Structures are given as C-alpha cells and as structure tokens.
N, C-alpha and C positions, 0 to 999 in steps of 0.2 A: 760748510760755508767758509770760504777764506774771509779774513779781514786784513787785507793787505793794502797798505797807503802807496798811492802811485801820484807823481807829480807830471804835469806837462807844461813845457814852456810853449806859449802862444804869443801871437802879435798883440799889442795894445788895442789895435782896431778890433780884432777877434774878441777880446775882452769887454771891449765897449758893447759890441753886438750882443754878447751873452748877457751882460749885465742889464741891457736894456729890453731884453726879451725879443730881440730881432732875429736871433738865432737860438737853436736848442744845442746843449751839449751833446745830447744823444746823436746829433747828426754829424758831429765831428768824427773822423776817422783817427782814432788815438794812435794807430800806427804811423800816421803822417807827420807826427811831432816828436821832437826829442823829449825823452821822458826819464824818469828816476823812479825805481821801485825801492821803497824803504821797509818792505816786508812788514812784519807786525810791530814794529818799533814806534809807529806814528803816535799812538796815544801816550807811551812812555816819553818820547821827546817833548810832546806838548806839555805834559805834566811837570817835567823837568824845567821847562823854561817858564811856564805860567802858573804852575802850583794849582791848577783846576783842570777838569777833564774836557771842558768845552770852552768856547769863545776864547778868552784871553785878551789882555790889553795890548795895544800896538807898542812897540814894534815886535815883542817876542811873540805875541799871538800870531804873527804873520808867518812864522816859520813853519808851523804846521797850522795852516788856517782852518779853524773850525768856526768860522764867523757866521752867526745866524743871518747877519744883514748882507752877507756876500755869497748866499746858498743858491746852488743850481740843482734842479731836480735831476736825479740820476740814481737808477737802482734803489737799494734799501737805504743807504746811508747819505746819498747825495754827493755833491762836489761843492767846492768853494774856490772862489776866484780872488785873485789880487791883481791890482793895477800895477803898471810898471814902477810908478813911485813907491808903492808899498814893497815891491820886491827890494828896490834900492834901500829902503828904510831897514828891512830885515838884514840886508848884508851889512849894513853900518852898525847895526845892533850886534851882530854876530862877530864882527872884527873887533868891537870893543869889549867883548866877553873874555875874559882870560880863562885859561884852563883851570886855575885855582878857584875862580868864583864859580865856574860850572860845577866843578866836583863839589863845592860846598852845598849848592843846590840839591844835590843827590843824597837823599836819605831813604834808604830802602824801607824804613818803617812807614813813612808816609805813603809810599807806593803800595805796600801790602795793605795798609789801613784803608787806603781809598780804592783798592782792588783795581789798580792801574793795570791794563792788558799790556803785555802778557806776563807780568810778574804778580803772582799771587801768594807765594811763600817765600821765605828767606833762603831757599835753597841754593840759589847760585847768584848772590848779590854782585860779586865782582864781575862774573860773566855777563850779568845783564847790564852793568855799567859800561863794559867795553862794547856791547852790542848797541846800546844807545849812542855812545861817543862815535862809534864808526859811521852810523847812520846819520848823526848830526854833521859830522864832517862831509859826508856825501851831499847833504841838503845844502850846506854852506857853499860847496863848489858849483852845484847845480844853479843856485841863486846867483851866485857870483857872474857865472856865464850868461845867464838870462838877463841880468841887470845890465851887463855890458853890451847886450844887443837891444836893449830897450823893451824887452818883452815883459809880459804878465805871466802869471802862473796859474795853473789850475791844479788843485789837489783833490783827489777822489778816492774812495775806499771801495775795494771790490772783494 
C-alpha cells in the first residue's frame, strides 16, 4: 500500500458542498483538478511544522491538514479540506517562516523517536531534510496559486 500525500485545489463553493455533506469527495474526478503529489513527505512536513503527527494548530496545521474537524470519508486515511481563507492563512504563515527558523525546527532525533514516516533511523538525516524542504517549497507554491485564485484545498492520502 502506498502512503502518498496528494493535494487538490478546488473552488470554495465545492469546499462548502463537501463540508456540508451535500457532495461526496468520492464523486469528484480528481483528474479534473490541479493537484500536487508530495510523495511520502506528508507526515514529515506536518511534524516539522506542528511537532505532532495529527491535527496541529492553525495556521501551521493548515499546511498538511490532518484536521479531525475537517475530515472527509475517503479510502483508508480519509481526506481533509481547507476553506479559501485557511489557505490564505497558511500562505501568510509560510511567507513569515524564515529558512533559519524552519531548519531549527528539524531535529532528526525527535523524528526518529516519534517514528515519523518515512524517517525511522538516523541513516540519511541531511537527505531527509532536503526531501522535506523540497516538498514544503512545492506545497507553498501550490497554496500560493490556490490562494490567488480564491480556492480551497483538499489533502488526501492514497
């Protein structure tokens, strides 16, 4: 089984329909939407920003949203949605986060101790950091574009 993180940018109208139960995420054709694949980095990026493996306080918890109160039923892991204003909050947060602050948040010992996927040993600490940073940069660019278009985001794991 793959454990790959995926994003979709969708209209705020569709986010409202999904969040109100008027529409099912399963009914959306994911190929019809702009998306982003962050591979297996999703849990690592979330842990890097939130220092926990689920939920997470706003706005950092919006970057890889694993929000119990914004859950959509989908496959084994579900999907999570963000309203357009939450996407903008995430972009503002990421804009303010300096490279130095981000690097200070990365302590491989805590990742190994918490068994954050996919780093389970101290084997490739620098390579893992670069992998996380590359995917975080891609997320930021994806969010920036969605925010500029007034879109919400759906994050799901397949």
